[in-house]
GUKOLKE-924970 format. One record per residue (C-alpha): residue number from 1; residue in three letters; chain; x, y, z. Coordinates in steps of 0.25 Angstrom, whole numbers, plus 5000, padded with zeros to 4 digits. Layout:
+-----+------+-------+------+------+------+
|  nr | rest | kette |   px |   py |   pz |
+-----+------+-------+------+------+------+
| NUM |  ALA |     A |    X |    Y |    Z |
...
+-----+------+-------+------+------+------+
% end
This chain:
+-----+------+-------+------+------+------+
|  nr | rest | kette |   px |   py |   pz |
+-----+------+-------+------+------+------+
|   1 |  MET |     A | 4759 | 5266 | 5160 |
|   2 |  ALA |     A | 4760 | 5254 | 5170 |
|   3 |  ASP |     A | 4764 | 5257 | 5184 |
|   4 |  THR |     A | 4778 | 5251 | 5183 |
|   5 |  ASP |     A | 4780 | 5259 | 5170 |
|   6 |  ARG |     A | 4776 | 5272 | 5177 |
|   7 |  ALA |     A | 4785 | 5269 | 5189 |
|   8 |  LEU |     A | 4797 | 5266 | 5180 |
|   9 |  ALA |     A | 4795 | 5279 | 5172 |
|  10 |  ASP |     A | 4793 | 5287 | 5184 |
|  11 |  ALA |     A | 4806 | 5281 | 5190 |
|  12 |  ILE |     A | 4814 | 5284 | 5177 |
|  13 |  VAL |     A | 4809 | 5298 | 5178 |
|  14 |  ASP |     A | 4811 | 5300 | 5193 |
|  15 |  LEU |     A | 4825 | 5294 | 5192 |
|  16 |  LEU |     A | 4829 | 5303 | 5181 |
|  17 |  ASP |     A | 4823 | 5315 | 5188 |
|  18 |  HIS |     A | 4832 | 5312 | 5200 |
|  19 |  ARG |     A | 4845 | 5311 | 5192 |
|  20 |  ALA |     A | 4855 | 5322 | 5188 |
|  21 |  ALA |     A | 4852 | 5327 | 5174 |
|  22 |  GLY |     A | 4857 | 5318 | 5163 |
|  23 |  THR |     A | 4858 | 5306 | 5172 |
|  24 |  THR |     A | 4853 | 5293 | 5167 |
|  25 |  ILE |     A | 4846 | 5281 | 5174 |
|  26 |  CYS |     A | 4845 | 5267 | 5171 |
|  27 |  PRO |     A | 4831 | 5261 | 5169 |
|  28 |  SER |     A | 4834 | 5251 | 5180 |
|  29 |  GLU |     A | 4834 | 5263 | 5190 |
|  30 |  ALA |     A | 4819 | 5265 | 5187 |
|  31 |  ALA |     A | 4816 | 5250 | 5188 |
|  32 |  ARG |     A | 4823 | 5249 | 5201 |
|  33 |  ARG |     A | 4815 | 5261 | 5207 |
|  34 |  VAL |     A | 4802 | 5254 | 5202 |
|  35 |  ASP |     A | 4805 | 5240 | 5207 |
|  36 |  PRO |     A | 4818 | 5239 | 5215 |
|  37 |  ASP |     A | 4816 | 5224 | 5216 |
|  38 |  ALA |     A | 4812 | 5220 | 5202 |
|  39 |  TRP |     A | 4818 | 5232 | 5194 |
|  40 |  ARG |     A | 4825 | 5222 | 5184 |
|  41 |  ASP |     A | 4811 | 5217 | 5180 |
|  42 |  LEU |     A | 4807 | 5232 | 5177 |
|  43 |  MET |     A | 4819 | 5235 | 5168 |
|  44 |  PRO |     A | 4811 | 5232 | 5155 |
|  45 |  ASP |     A | 4800 | 5241 | 5160 |
|  46 |  ALA |     A | 4810 | 5252 | 5164 |
|  47 |  ARG |     A | 4816 | 5252 | 5150 |
|  48 |  ARG |     A | 4802 | 5252 | 5143 |
|  49 |  VAL |     A | 4798 | 5264 | 5152 |
|  50 |  ALA |     A | 4811 | 5271 | 5149 |
|  51 |  SER |     A | 4808 | 5269 | 5134 |
|  52 |  GLY |     A | 4795 | 5276 | 5136 |
|  53 |  LEU |     A | 4801 | 5287 | 5143 |
|  54 |  VAL |     A | 4811 | 5289 | 5132 |
|  55 |  ASP |     A | 4800 | 5288 | 5121 |
|  56 |  ASP |     A | 4793 | 5300 | 5128 |
|  57 |  GLY |     A | 4805 | 5308 | 5129 |
|  58 |  THR |     A | 4806 | 5307 | 5145 |
|  59 |  ILE |     A | 4820 | 5300 | 5145 |
|  60 |  GLU |     A | 4831 | 5295 | 5136 |
|  61 |  MET |     A | 4837 | 5281 | 5136 |
|  62 |  THR |     A | 4852 | 5280 | 5135 |
|  63 |  GLN |     A | 4863 | 5270 | 5133 |
|  64 |  ARG |     A | 4878 | 5274 | 5135 |
|  65 |  GLY |     A | 4873 | 5289 | 5136 |
|  66 |  GLU |     A | 4866 | 5288 | 5123 |
|  67 |  VAL |     A | 4851 | 5290 | 5121 |
|  68 |  VAL |     A | 4845 | 5277 | 5115 |
|  69 |  ASP |     A | 4832 | 5272 | 5110 |
|  70 |  PRO |     A | 4825 | 5263 | 5121 |
|  71 |  ALA |     A | 4820 | 5254 | 5110 |
|  72 |  THR |     A | 4833 | 5250 | 5105 |
|  73 |  ALA |     A | 4842 | 5252 | 5118 |
|  74 |  ARG |     A | 4847 | 5239 | 5124 |
|  75 |  GLY |     A | 4855 | 5237 | 5137 |
|  76 |  PRO |     A | 4856 | 5247 | 5148 |
|  77 |  VAL |     A | 4850 | 5261 | 5146 |
|  78 |  ARG |     A | 4849 | 5274 | 5154 |
|  79 |  LEU |     A | 4838 | 5284 | 5155 |
|  80 |  ARG |     A | 4839 | 5299 | 5156 |
|  81 |  TYR |     A | 4831 | 5312 | 5153 |
|  82 |  PRO |     A | 4833 | 5317 | 5139 |
|  83 |  GLY |     A | 4845 | 5325 | 5136 |
|  84 |  GLY |     A | 4853 | 5319 | 5148 |
+-----+------+-------+------+------+------+
% end
């Protein structure tokens, strides 16, 4: 895993670890943590890394409160731990 990917994955998990149970985060929060000045450029990577975390069962991706498949999700998404 590339350094940026690892940093994004770590940021996603850390942000979720420090939120109340069931709370979601936006992938942009992880991107902002990794690079506050160029976070927009990291958004495709943040979503890709989040998709990998979904694939391994670490997190879920949601839209409008419903779990979605990262491969088909379009538009804004939120991330949470499973069962949130």
